N, CA, C, O and the ligand as a Tripos MOL2 file, in Angstrom:
@<TRIPOS>MOLECULE
protein
  241   239    61     0     0
PROTEIN
NO_CHARGES

@<TRIPOS>ATOM
      1 N           0.8420   -1.2030   -0.0090 N.3       1 MET1
      2 CA          0.0060   -0.0010   -0.0110 C.3       1 MET1
      3 C           0.8730    1.2290    0.0120 C.2       1 MET1
      4 O           1.1690    1.7990    1.0620 O.2       1 MET1
      5 N           1.2660    1.6150   -1.1710 N.am      2 ARG2
      6 CA          2.1340    2.7890   -1.2320 C.3       2 ARG2
      7 C           1.6470    3.6760   -2.3600 C.2       2 ARG2
      8 O           0.8730    3.2700   -3.2270 O.2       2 ARG2
      9 N           2.1180    4.8650   -2.3100 N.am      3 GLY3
     10 CA          1.7140    5.8070   -3.3720 C.3       3 GLY3
     11 C           0.3990    6.4830   -3.0250 C.2       3 GLY3
     12 O          -0.1200    7.2710   -3.8150 O.2       3 GLY3
     13 N          -0.1340    6.1900   -1.8780 N.am      4 GLN4
     14 CA         -1.3690    6.8650   -1.4820 C.3       4 GLN4
     15 C          -1.0770    7.9210   -0.4690 C.2       4 GLN4
     16 O          -0.0990    7.8450    0.2750 O.2       4 GLN4
     17 N          -1.9320    8.9080   -0.4460 N.am      5 ASN5
     18 CA         -1.7960    9.9930    0.5290 C.3       5 ASN5
     19 C          -0.3980   10.6440    0.4340 C.2       5 ASN5
     20 O           0.3220   10.7720    1.4250 O.2       5 ASN5
     21 N          -0.0740   11.0180   -0.7150 N.am      6 THR6
     22 CA          1.1970   11.6730   -0.8960 C.3       6 THR6
     23 C           1.1180   13.1750   -0.6270 C.2       6 THR6
     24 O           2.0920   13.9090   -0.7940 O.2       6 THR6
     25 N          -0.0020   13.5840   -0.2310 N.am      7 GLY7
     26 CA         -0.1180   14.9860    0.2030 C.3       7 GLY7
     27 C          -0.6380   15.8890   -0.8940 C.2       7 GLY7
     28 O          -0.7290   17.1020   -0.7040 O.2       7 GLY7
     29 N          -0.9730   15.3380   -2.0110 N.am      8 ARG8
     30 CA         -1.5310   16.1850   -3.0510 C.3       8 ARG8
     31 C          -2.9250   15.7060   -3.4140 C.2       8 ARG8
     32 O          -3.3830   14.6480   -2.9810 O.2       8 ARG8
     33 N          -3.5690   16.5080   -4.2110 N.am      9 GLY9
     34 CA         -4.9290   16.1710   -4.5460 C.3       9 GLY9
     35 C          -5.8760   17.0880   -3.8120 C.2       9 GLY9
     36 O          -5.4560   18.0020   -3.1020 O.2       9 GLY9
     37 N          -7.1220   16.8420   -3.9850 N.am     10 GLN10
     38 CA         -8.1010   17.7340   -3.3660 C.3      10 GLN10
     39 C          -8.3380   17.3000   -1.9230 C.2      10 GLN10
     40 O          -7.6510   16.4280   -1.3890 O.2      10 GLN10
     41 N          -9.2980   17.9150   -1.3350 N.am     11 GLY11
     42 CA         -9.5820   17.5880    0.0470 C.3      11 GLY11
     43 C          -8.8500   18.5580    0.9570 C.2      11 GLY11
     44 O          -8.5200   18.2280    2.0970 O.2      11 GLY11
     45 N          -8.6050   19.7230    0.4600 N.am     12 ARG12
     46 CA         -7.9230   20.7160    1.2990 C.3      12 ARG12
     47 C          -8.9490   21.5440    2.0160 C.2      12 ARG12
     48 O          -9.4180   22.5640    1.5130 O.2      12 ARG12
     49 N          -9.2820   21.1010    3.1700 N.am     13 ARG13
     50 CA        -10.2600   21.8510    3.9460 C.3      13 ARG13
     51 C          -9.9170   21.7440    5.4100 C.2      13 ARG13
     52 O          -9.1130   20.9080    5.8230 O.2      13 ARG13
     53 N         -10.5180   22.5760    6.1570 N.am     14 GLY14
     54 CA        -10.2050   22.5410    7.5780 C.3      14 GLY14
     55 C          -8.9810   23.3720    7.9000 C.2      14 GLY14
     56 O          -8.5800   23.4680    9.0590 O.2      14 GLY14
     57 N          -8.3990   23.9600    6.9080 N.am     15 MET15
     58 CA         -7.2310   24.7890    7.1680 C.3      15 MET15
     59 C          -7.6010   26.2650    6.9800 C.2      15 MET15
     60 O          -8.5580   26.6090    6.2870 O.2      15 MET15
     61 N          -6.8370   27.0820    7.6000 N.am     16 GLY16
     62 CA         -7.0660   28.5040    7.4030 C.3      16 GLY16
     63 C          -8.3950   28.9740    7.9410 C.2      16 GLY16
     64 O          -9.2700   29.3820    7.1780 O.2      16 GLY16
     65 N          -8.5490   28.9230    9.2200 N.am     17 GLY17
     66 CA         -9.7680   29.4480    9.8070 C.3      17 GLY17
     67 C          -9.8540   30.9340    9.6670 C.2      17 GLY17
     68 O          -8.8870   31.5780    9.2600 O.2      17 GLY17
     69 N         -10.9740   31.4850    9.9890 N.am     18 GLY18
     70 CA        -11.0820   32.9050    9.9030 C.3      18 GLY18
     71 C         -11.9150   33.3640    8.7390 C.2      18 GLY18
     72 O         -12.2410   34.5430    8.6020 O.2      18 GLY18
     73 N         -12.2590   32.3940    7.8910 N.am     19 GLN19
     74 CA        -13.1440   32.7710    6.7960 C.3      19 GLN19
     75 C         -14.5810   32.8120    7.2860 C.2      19 GLN19
     76 O         -14.9790   32.0590    8.1750 O.2      19 GLN19
     77 N         -15.3340   33.6970    6.6910 N.am     20 ALA20
     78 CA        -16.7290   33.8140    7.0980 C.3      20 ALA20
     79 C         -17.4940   32.5460    6.7630 C.2      20 ALA20
     80 O         -17.1170   31.7960    5.8630 O.2      20 ALA20
     81 N         -18.5360   32.3260    7.4740 N.am     21 LEU21
     82 CA        -19.3730   31.1760    7.2000 C.3      21 LEU21
     83 C         -20.1050   31.3760    5.9170 C.2      21 LEU21
     84 O         -21.0580   32.1530    5.8640 O.2      21 LEU21
     85 N         -19.6970   30.7060    4.8900 N.am     22 GLY22
     86 CA        -20.3560   30.8430    3.6210 C.3      22 GLY22
     87 C         -21.3070   29.6700    3.3430 C.2      22 GLY22
     88 O         -21.5420   28.8280    4.2100 O.2      22 GLY22
     89 N         -21.8240   29.6330    2.1710 N.am     23 PRO23
     90 CA        -22.7300   28.5350    1.8050 C.3      23 PRO23
     91 C         -21.9550   27.2210    1.6680 C.2      23 PRO23
     92 O         -20.7430   27.2100    1.4510 O.2      23 PRO23
     93 N         -22.6670   26.1570    1.7980 N.am     24 GLY24
     94 CA        -22.0090   24.8590    1.6060 C.3      24 GLY24
     95 C         -21.4390   24.2790    2.8740 C.2      24 GLY24
     96 O         -20.5200   23.4610    2.8260 O.2      24 GLY24
     97 N         -21.9720   24.6900    4.0140 N.am     25 GLY25
     98 CA        -21.4760   24.1480    5.2570 C.3      25 GLY25
     99 C         -22.3100   22.9670    5.7100 C.2      25 GLY25
    100 O         -23.0180   22.3370    4.9250 O.2      25 GLY25
    101 N         -22.2080   22.6960    6.9630 N.am     26 GLU26
    102 CA        -22.9810   21.6200    7.5200 C.3      26 GLU26
    103 C         -23.7030   22.0720    8.7500 C.2      26 GLU26
    104 O         -23.2860   23.0090    9.4310 O.2      26 GLU26
    105 N         -24.7700   21.4120    9.0240 N.am     27 CYS27
    106 CA        -25.5330   21.6480   10.2370 C.3      27 CYS27
    107 C         -25.3900   20.4480   11.1200 C.2      27 CYS27
    108 O         -25.4370   19.3120   10.6480 O.2      27 CYS27
    109 N         -25.2170   20.6810   12.3910 N.am     28 VAL28
    110 CA        -25.0190   19.5700   13.2730 C.3      28 VAL28
    111 C         -26.0380   19.6480   14.4510 C.2      28 VAL28
    112 O         -26.4050   20.7280   14.9150 O.2      28 VAL28
    113 N         -26.4490   18.5100   14.8810 N.am     29 CYS29
    114 CA        -27.3490   18.5090   16.0330 C.3      29 CYS29
    115 C         -26.5130   18.4920   17.3320 C.2      29 CYS29
    116 O         -25.7070   17.5860   17.5430 O.2      29 CYS29
    117 N         -26.7070   19.4710   18.1690 N.am     30 PRO30
    118 CA        -25.9370   19.5330   19.3770 C.3      30 PRO30
    119 C         -26.3020   18.4340   20.3710 C.2      30 PRO30
    120 O         -25.5860   18.1730   21.3380 O.2      30 PRO30
    121 N         -27.4060   17.8210   20.1060 N.am     31 GLN31
    122 CA        -27.8690   16.7870   21.0210 C.3      31 GLN31
    123 C         -27.2610   15.4230   20.7410 C.2      31 GLN31
    124 O         -26.7040   14.7680   21.6220 O.2      31 GLN31
    125 N         -27.3870   15.0230   19.4960 N.am     32 CYS32
    126 CA        -26.9410   13.6500   19.1580 C.3      32 CYS32
    127 C         -25.7890   13.6630   18.1850 C.2      32 CYS32
    128 O         -25.1800   12.6250   17.9250 O.2      32 CYS32
    129 N         -25.4780   14.8460   17.6350 N.am     33 GLY33
    130 CA        -24.3290   14.9090   16.7680 C.3      33 GLY33
    131 C         -24.6520   14.5980   15.3050 C.2      33 GLY33
    132 O         -23.7420   14.5130   14.4800 O.2      33 GLY33
    133 N         -25.8800   14.4330   14.9880 N.am     34 TYR34
    134 CA        -26.2800   14.1450   13.6200 C.3      34 TYR34
    135 C         -25.9420   15.3270   12.7230 C.2      34 TYR34
    136 O         -26.2340   16.4750   13.0590 O.2      34 TYR34
    137 N         -25.3300   15.0410   11.5910 N.am     35 THR35
    138 CA        -24.8930   16.1030   10.7260 C.3      35 THR35
    139 C         -25.5730   16.0110    9.3690 C.2      35 THR35
    140 O         -25.6820   14.9320    8.7860 O.2      35 THR35
    141 N         -26.0130   17.1180    8.8920 N.am     36 VAL36
    142 CA        -26.6390   17.1630    7.5580 C.3      36 VAL36
    143 C         -26.0060   18.2780    6.7640 C.2      36 VAL36
    144 O         -25.4270   19.2150    7.3140 O.2      36 VAL36
    145 N         -26.1280   18.1580    5.4720 N.am     37 GLN37
    146 CA        -25.6310   19.1930    4.5990 C.3      37 GLN37
    147 C         -26.4970   20.4430    4.7480 C.2      37 GLN37
    148 O         -27.7260   20.3680    4.7710 O.2      37 GLN37
    149 N         -25.8550   21.5470    4.8460 N.am     38 HIS38
    150 CA        -26.5940   22.7930    5.0000 C.3      38 HIS38
    151 C         -27.2650   23.1490    3.6820 C.2      38 HIS38
    152 O         -26.6710   23.0890    2.6050 O.2      38 HIS38
    153 N         -28.5320   23.5230    3.8200 N.am     39 GLN39
    154 CA        -29.3090   23.8700    2.6410 C.3      39 GLN39
    155 C         -29.2930   25.3970    2.4280 C.2      39 GLN39
    156 O         -29.5360   26.1730    3.3520 O.2      39 GLN39
    157 N         -29.0060   25.7880    1.2120 N.am     40 LEU40
    158 CA        -28.9750   27.2020    0.9510 C.3      40 LEU40
    159 C         -30.3810   27.7870    1.1600 C.2      40 LEU40
    160 O         -31.3830   27.2340    0.7050 O.2      40 LEU40
    161 N         -30.4130   28.8810    1.8390 N.am     41 GLY41
    162 CA        -31.6790   29.5290    2.0470 C.3      41 GLY41
    163 C         -32.4010   28.9850    3.2940 C.2      41 GLY41
    164 O         -33.4210   29.5260    3.7210 O.2      41 GLY41
    165 N         -31.8620   27.9320    3.8510 N.am     42 THR42
    166 CA        -32.4600   27.4120    5.0720 C.3      42 THR42
    167 C         -31.4460   27.3860    6.1980 C.2      42 THR42
    168 O         -30.6070   26.4890    6.2800 O.2      42 THR42
    169 N         -31.5340   28.3780    7.0600 N.am     43 PRO43
    170 CA        -30.5840   28.3880    8.1880 C.3      43 PRO43
    171 C         -30.6710   27.1180    9.0260 C.2      43 PRO43
    172 O         -31.7270   26.4990    9.1580 O.2      43 PRO43
    173 N         -29.5570   26.7660    9.5680 N.am     44 CYS44
    174 CA        -29.4950   25.5480   10.3750 C.3      44 CYS44
    175 C         -30.5070   25.5910   11.5170 C.2      44 CYS44
    176 O         -31.1340   24.5840   11.8480 O.2      44 CYS44
    177 N         -30.6470   26.7170   12.0830 N.am     45 PHE45
    178 CA        -31.5310   26.8360   13.2530 C.3      45 PHE45
    179 C         -32.9940   26.7520   12.8540 C.2      45 PHE45
    180 O         -33.8840   26.7680   13.7050 O.2      45 PHE45
    181 N         -33.2360   26.6620   11.5320 N.am     46 ASN46
    182 CA        -34.5810   26.5120   11.0620 C.3      46 ASN46
    183 C         -34.8840   25.0270   10.8380 C.2      46 ASN46
    184 O         -36.0170   24.6430   10.5480 O.2      46 ASN46
    185 N         -33.8480   24.2130   10.9780 N.am     47 MET47
    186 CA        -34.0140   22.8070   10.7260 C.3      47 MET47
    187 C         -34.0090   22.0350   12.0690 C.2      47 MET47
    188 O         -33.4650   22.4800   13.0800 O.2      47 MET47
    189 N         -34.6270   20.8990   12.0110 N.am     48 LYS48
    190 CA        -34.6510   20.0670   13.2240 C.3      48 LYS48
    191 C         -33.9940   18.7500   12.9000 C.2      48 LYS48
    192 O         -34.0740   18.2320   11.7860 O.2      48 LYS48
    193 N         -33.3450   18.2310   13.9120 N.am     49 CYS49
    194 CA        -32.6970   16.9630   13.7470 C.3      49 CYS49
    195 C         -33.7270   15.8810   13.4470 C.2      49 CYS49
    196 O         -34.6990   15.7440   14.1900 O.2      49 CYS49
    197 N         -33.5370   15.0980   12.3600 N.am     50 PRO50
    198 CA        -34.4660   14.0510   12.0140 C.3      50 PRO50
    199 C         -34.4610   12.9130   13.0070 C.2      50 PRO50
    200 O         -35.3570   12.0690   13.0050 O.2      50 PRO50
    201 N         -33.4580   12.8920   13.8510 N.am     51 LYS51
    202 CA        -33.3300   11.8190   14.8060 C.3      51 LYS51
    203 C         -33.9910   12.1350   16.1180 C.2      51 LYS51
    204 O         -34.7470   11.3280   16.6600 O.2      51 LYS51
    205 N         -33.7020   13.3270   16.6320 N.am     52 CYS52
    206 CA        -34.2040   13.6130   17.9650 C.3      52 CYS52
    207 C         -35.0120   14.8810   18.0080 C.2      52 CYS52
    208 O         -35.5690   15.2300   19.0490 O.2      52 CYS52
    209 N         -35.0850   15.5850   16.8820 N.am     53 GLY53
    210 CA        -35.9360   16.7480   16.8120 C.3      53 GLY53
    211 C         -35.3670   18.0140   17.4360 C.2      53 GLY53
    212 O         -36.0660   19.0120   17.6170 O.2      53 GLY53
    213 N         -34.1090   17.9480   17.7520 N.am     54 THR54
    214 CA        -33.4870   19.1160   18.3630 C.3      54 THR54
    215 C         -33.1440   20.1510   17.2740 C.2      54 THR54
    216 O         -32.7990   19.8070   16.1440 O.2      54 THR54
    217 N         -33.2520   21.3930   17.6520 N.am     55 GLN55
    218 CA        -32.8750   22.4500   16.7110 C.3      55 GLN55
    219 C         -31.3860   22.3490   16.3790 C.2      55 GLN55
    220 O         -30.5430   22.2250   17.2670 O.2      55 GLN55
    221 N         -31.0930   22.4020   15.1210 N.am     56 MET56
    222 CA        -29.6820   22.1830   14.7020 C.3      56 MET56
    223 C         -28.9650   23.4980   14.6640 C.2      56 MET56
    224 O         -29.5630   24.5730   14.6090 O.2      56 MET56
    225 N         -27.6470   23.3740   14.6970 N.am     57 ILE57
    226 CA        -26.8060   24.5620   14.6840 C.3      57 ILE57
    227 C         -25.7620   24.4490   13.5350 C.2      57 ILE57
    228 O         -25.5310   23.3790   12.9720 O.2      57 ILE57
    229 N         -25.1870   25.5460   13.2440 N.am     58 ARG58
    230 CA        -24.2120   25.5770   12.1710 C.3      58 ARG58
    231 C         -22.8800   24.9630   12.6570 C.2      58 ARG58
    232 O         -22.3540   25.2740   13.7260 O.2      58 ARG58
    233 N         -22.3980   24.0980   11.8160 N.am     59 LYS59
    234 CA        -21.1020   23.4750   12.1390 C.3      59 LYS59
    235 C         -19.9580   24.2710   11.5270 C.2      59 LYS59
    236 O         -20.0490   24.6970   10.3750 O.2      59 LYS59
    237 N         -18.9030   24.4720   12.2670 N.am     60 ARG60
    238 CA        -17.7840   25.2250   11.6840 C.3      60 ARG60
    239 C         -16.6810   24.3300   11.2390 C.2      60 ARG60
    240 O         -15.6670   24.8060   10.7280 O.2      60 ARG60
    241 ZN        -30.2640   14.9590   17.0550 Zn       61 ZN61
@<TRIPOS>BOND
     1     1     2 1
     2     2     3 1
     3     3     4 2
     4     3     5 am
     5     5     6 1
     6     6     7 1
     7     7     8 2
     8     7     9 am
     9     9    10 1
    10    10    11 1
    11    11    12 2
    12    11    13 am
    13    13    14 1
    14    14    15 1
    15    15    16 2
    16    15    17 am
    17    17    18 1
    18    18    19 1
    19    19    20 2
    20    19    21 am
    21    21    22 1
    22    22    23 1
    23    23    24 2
    24    23    25 am
    25    25    26 1
    26    26    27 1
    27    27    28 2
    28    27    29 am
    29    29    30 1
    30    30    31 1
    31    31    32 2
    32    31    33 am
    33    33    34 1
    34    34    35 1
    35    35    36 2
    36    35    37 am
    37    37    38 1
    38    38    39 1
    39    39    40 2
    40    39    41 am
    41    41    42 1
    42    42    43 1
    43    43    44 2
    44    43    45 am
    45    45    46 1
    46    46    47 1
    47    47    48 2
    48    47    49 am
    49    49    50 1
    50    50    51 1
    51    51    52 2
    52    51    53 am
    53    53    54 1
    54    54    55 1
    55    55    56 2
    56    55    57 am
    57    57    58 1
    58    58    59 1
    59    59    60 2
    60    59    61 am
    61    61    62 1
    62    62    63 1
    63    63    64 2
    64    63    65 am
    65    65    66 1
    66    66    67 1
    67    67    68 2
    68    67    69 am
    69    69    70 1
    70    70    71 1
    71    71    72 2
    72    71    73 am
    73    73    74 1
    74    74    75 1
    75    75    76 2
    76    75    77 am
    77    77    78 1
    78    78    79 1
    79    79    80 2
    80    79    81 am
    81    81    82 1
    82    82    83 1
    83    83    84 2
    84    83    85 am
    85    85    86 1
    86    86    87 1
    87    87    88 2
    88    87    89 am
    89    89    90 1
    90    90    91 1
    91    91    92 2
    92    91    93 am
    93    93    94 1
    94    94    95 1
    95    95    96 2
    96    95    97 am
    97    97    98 1
    98    98    99 1
    99    99   100 2
   100    99   101 am
   101   101   102 1
   102   102   103 1
   103   103   104 2
   104   103   105 am
   105   105   106 1
   106   106   107 1
   107   107   108 2
   108   107   109 am
   109   109   110 1
   110   110   111 1
   111   111   112 2
   112   111   113 am
   113   113   114 1
   114   114   115 1
   115   115   116 2
   116   115   117 am
   117   117   118 1
   118   118   119 1
   119   119   120 2
   120   119   121 am
   121   121   122 1
   122   122   123 1
   123   123   124 2
   124   123   125 am
   125   125   126 1
   126   126   127 1
   127   127   128 2
   128   127   129 am
   129   129   130 1
   130   130   131 1
   131   131   132 2
   132   131   133 am
   133   133   134 1
   134   134   135 1
   135   135   136 2
   136   135   137 am
   137   137   138 1
   138   138   139 1
   139   139   140 2
   140   139   141 am
   141   141   142 1
   142   142   143 1
   143   143   144 2
   144   143   145 am
   145   145   146 1
   146   146   147 1
   147   147   148 2
   148   147   149 am
   149   149   150 1
   150   150   151 1
   151   151   152 2
   152   151   153 am
   153   153   154 1
   154   154   155 1
   155   155   156 2
   156   155   157 am
   157   157   158 1
   158   158   159 1
   159   159   160 2
   160   159   161 am
   161   161   162 1
   162   162   163 1
   163   163   164 2
   164   163   165 am
   165   165   166 1
   166   166   167 1
   167   167   168 2
   168   167   169 am
   169   169   170 1
   170   170   171 1
   171   171   172 2
   172   171   173 am
   173   173   174 1
   174   174   175 1
   175   175   176 2
   176   175   177 am
   177   177   178 1
   178   178   179 1
   179   179   180 2
   180   179   181 am
   181   181   182 1
   182   182   183 1
   183   183   184 2
   184   183   185 am
   185   185   186 1
   186   186   187 1
   187   187   188 2
   188   187   189 am
   189   189   190 1
   190   190   191 1
   191   191   192 2
   192   191   193 am
   193   193   194 1
   194   194   195 1
   195   195   196 2
   196   195   197 am
   197   197   198 1
   198   198   199 1
   199   199   200 2
   200   199   201 am
   201   201   202 1
   202   202   203 1
   203   203   204 2
   204   203   205 am
   205   205   206 1
   206   206   207 1
   207   207   208 2
   208   207   209 am
   209   209   210 1
   210   210   211 1
   211   211   212 2
   212   211   213 am
   213   213   214 1
   214   214   215 1
   215   215   216 2
   216   215   217 am
   217   217   218 1
   218   218   219 1
   219   219   220 2
   220   219   221 am
   221   221   222 1
   222   222   223 1
   223   223   224 2
   224   223   225 am
   225   225   226 1
   226   226   227 1
   227   227   228 2
   228   227   229 am
   229   229   230 1
   230   230   231 1
   231   231   232 2
   232   231   233 am
   233   233   234 1
   234   234   235 1
   235   235   236 2
   236   235   237 am
   237   237   238 1
   238   238   239 1
   239   239   240 2
@<TRIPOS>SUBSTRUCTURE
     1 MET1         2 RESIDUE 1 A MET
     2 ARG2         6 RESIDUE 1 A ARG
     3 GLY3        10 RESIDUE 1 A GLY
     4 GLN4        14 RESIDUE 1 A GLN
     5 ASN5        18 RESIDUE 1 A ASN
     6 THR6        22 RESIDUE 1 A THR
     7 GLY7        26 RESIDUE 1 A GLY
     8 ARG8        30 RESIDUE 1 A ARG
     9 GLY9        34 RESIDUE 1 A GLY
    10 GLN10       38 RESIDUE 1 A GLN
    11 GLY11       42 RESIDUE 1 A GLY
    12 ARG12       46 RESIDUE 1 A ARG
    13 ARG13       50 RESIDUE 1 A ARG
    14 GLY14       54 RESIDUE 1 A GLY
    15 MET15       58 RESIDUE 1 A MET
    16 GLY16       62 RESIDUE 1 A GLY
    17 GLY17       66 RESIDUE 1 A GLY
    18 GLY18       70 RESIDUE 1 A GLY
    19 GLN19       74 RESIDUE 1 A GLN
    20 ALA20       78 RESIDUE 1 A ALA
    21 LEU21       82 RESIDUE 1 A LEU
    22 GLY22       86 RESIDUE 1 A GLY
    23 PRO23       90 RESIDUE 1 A PRO
    24 GLY24       94 RESIDUE 1 A GLY
    25 GLY25       98 RESIDUE 1 A GLY
    26 GLU26      102 RESIDUE 1 A GLU
    27 CYS27      106 RESIDUE 1 A CYS
    28 VAL28      110 RESIDUE 1 A VAL
    29 CYS29      114 RESIDUE 1 A CYS
    30 PRO30      118 RESIDUE 1 A PRO
    31 GLN31      122 RESIDUE 1 A GLN
    32 CYS32      126 RESIDUE 1 A CYS
    33 GLY33      130 RESIDUE 1 A GLY
    34 TYR34      134 RESIDUE 1 A TYR
    35 THR35      138 RESIDUE 1 A THR
    36 VAL36      142 RESIDUE 1 A VAL
    37 GLN37      146 RESIDUE 1 A GLN
    38 HIS38      150 RESIDUE 1 A HIS
    39 GLN39      154 RESIDUE 1 A GLN
    40 LEU40      158 RESIDUE 1 A LEU
    41 GLY41      162 RESIDUE 1 A GLY
    42 THR42      166 RESIDUE 1 A THR
    43 PRO43      170 RESIDUE 1 A PRO
    44 CYS44      174 RESIDUE 1 A CYS
    45 PHE45      178 RESIDUE 1 A PHE
    46 ASN46      182 RESIDUE 1 A ASN
    47 MET47      186 RESIDUE 1 A MET
    48 LYS48      190 RESIDUE 1 A LYS
    49 CYS49      194 RESIDUE 1 A CYS
    50 PRO50      198 RESIDUE 1 A PRO
    51 LYS51      202 RESIDUE 1 A LYS
    52 CYS52      206 RESIDUE 1 A CYS
    53 GLY53      210 RESIDUE 1 A GLY
    54 THR54      214 RESIDUE 1 A THR
    55 GLN55      218 RESIDUE 1 A GLN
    56 MET56      222 RESIDUE 1 A MET
    57 ILE57      226 RESIDUE 1 A ILE
    58 ARG58      230 RESIDUE 1 A ARG
    59 LYS59      234 RESIDUE 1 A LYS
    60 ARG60      238 RESIDUE 1 A ARG
    61 ZN61       241 GROUP 0 **** ****
């Protein structure tokens, strides 16, 4: 198993904090940790966790 994860390619995320929360994030349930893709035009706090019904929050 060699030649993998040589450090190139896509998947460059999670680096360089400080950027504003833009579209394309995730919403997470603070209760059970369920994560869903953030829907444009629908704030996370307007969604409820499908598992436990808790109001979801924006994941950073
Ligand atoms: Zn939940």
